[in-house]
Every structure is written in structure tokens, then in C-alpha cells.
N, C-alpha and C positions, 0 to 999 in steps of 0.2 A: 531429463531423465539429468541435469547439471543434479541433482542430488545425489543419484547413482555411481556420479563421474568427476571429484571433486569429497564423495566423502560432507558433506555438508550436513550439518544439524538441521540450521535449517533456511529456507529460504526467503527473502522477501522480494515478493515476484509486481512488479510496478508500479510507476512515481506516485501514484494514489496511495499507496502501502507505504512506499519507504516515511513521504511527509505526512502523513496518521502516525505511524510508530514513533516522531524522535522529535513535533506536535507535540504529541502525549509529554515525551518527554519534555522539552523545553514551554513550554503555556499547553499543562493540562486542564487548568479552570476556561482556560480563550478557550481550546476544543471539545468540550462537554457542551457550554456553554449553545455551538457555534448547530453542534448535531444537533440538539434537544432542540433548538429555534429548523432545522432544515425538518424535521421530523419525518417522518415515514413518503406520506407525498411527493419527497426530493425522488425519490426507490419508483418511484410510478411518473408511467406513461400515460400522455392525454389520449392517444388511440386506445379504440374496445379494442374488447378483447377478439380473436374473430372466431365465431362460433364457442361450441362449451365442445371447452376440450380439458382432458382428463389430466387431473395434475394427484402430486404428489404430497399430498401432508399429511395422510394416512395411510399407503398401501403404494408397492409400485405402482406403476404407470406397465400395461402388459406391451409394450411395442419398445423396438430397441432406445436411448439418449444416444443424445445428438451439438455438438458441439455447436450451434447455432442459435441461434429467436431470429425479432425483430431490428436487432442491432448491430445484422451481421455486414453496413454496411461500415462500419468508424471499426470495425476491426478490425487488427497488424497481423502478419506476423514474424516480427519483432519485439520488442519489449525488454524494462533494466528487470532486473537476476541480477541481482545482489547475494552474499551472503550473509545475513545476520551479526556471524556474531568480529567475520570485521571490521564490516557494515559501523556497528558500536562501538568498538576499541579503535576505529581513523576518526570517528566525530570526539567520544570519551578522552584517548589520551590525544591526538593530532589536534582535538582547540586548544584545549592549556596548553602544548610545549607552540602550540604560533604566540600565544600568548604574550608568555616566556619570551621567545625568539622575541619582543617586538618590542616588551617591554625593555628588555637588554641592548636595540638597535636604539631606543630610545634613551638611554639614558647616557649612553657614550656619545648620542649627538649634544648634549649637555657640558 
């Protein structure tokens, strides 16, 4: 609903998304290597799948979907939601301005 309320074109939802997006800007090679090393196995649980369940790989399932799963104990009702354009502007305009200000202050001290 925040996208509707604010008119944002893109939202970053969750701190892990912020880390991934800005990590890709600042250290793409490191991030690519780390994701490749982690592989798909880091996304899978070591718990066995309970029974035979229908999936939705080739067709939708017949029962209504729900936003709950085996990790429901870790879900939260709050989270970081950031306007993507504002985040990019803050990083790519704000950081150089801070660096210039720090350089100016250091130059004045001498």
C-alpha cells in the first residue's frame, strides 16, 4: 500500500534487499562470487518436505495461496521499506557531499 500512497515507482523492501542492491553498486565482483559460492543449497532447508504437496512450477495449485510457511516463526509485521529513487539519490549525492565537506573541514584545520 505504501507504493500507492506515496506514488513511488520502486520500493526496496527489507534490509537484505538494501544490502544486495548497494553491495552490487560498490562491490559487484565480491557479491557475485559470494552468491555463487553460497549456491542454491543456502536457500534450502535441511528439514524434509512434509508429504507430497502440489507445487506451482507447471500450473497453479487448486487451493488458495497463503503468505505463511515453515519460517513463520521468523516473520515480522514491520520491516524496512525505502523509496528506491530516494535511496539512490541519498547515496550517490549525499556521500560525495559529505566527502567534500569533510575535505573542506580538514583543509581549514591546517
